[in-house]
N, C-alpha and C positions, 0 to 999 in steps of 0.2 A: 369038617364044615363044607368042603365042596361037594361031598357026597350028599349032604343034607339038601344044599341048593338045587342039585340035579334031580333029586328026587321031588322037590317042591315044584320045579318047572315041569316035570312030567305031568303032574297033576294039572297045571294051569294048560298044558297043551291038550290034555284030554278034555277039559271043559270047554276050550276054545272049540275044538272039533264038535263037541256035542251041541254048542250053541250057535254054531256056523250057520250063515243065511243059505249057503249053498255048497256044492261039492267042490268047487273051485277054490273056497277058502282052505279046505282040507289039503289040497295039492300044495297050495303056498305055505302052510304050516309045516308040510313034510319036507319041502325044498328049503325054507328057512331053518329047520333044524339040522339038515344034513350039510347045509353050505360051509359052516365052520370045519367041519371033519375034512371035507374035500379040499377046502383052502389050505389046512395043515399038511395034509399029504402032497399036494402039490408044492408048497414051498420046501418040505422035506426032500422032494424029488429034485427041485431046480439047485438045491443047496448041494447035495449029492453029485449032481451032474456037474456043477461048477467046480466042485472040489476034484472029481475025477478028472477033468480036463486040465485043471491046473497041475496035477501030478503028472499027467501023460506029456506034458511039453518039458518038463524037467527028465524024463527018462531017456 
């Protein structure tokens, strides 16, 4: 189901880019599509760093 939704989203992004008023809109769509992945990677790194520092205190 999630794969279907992501496939559907790709088409809407392509349509948005084709119907964009200028090139700045394309940059915004790109940033908006990459932002969730960047936030997840940042969250994973922060959790890793927190747990690493927590374990170092007990060593």
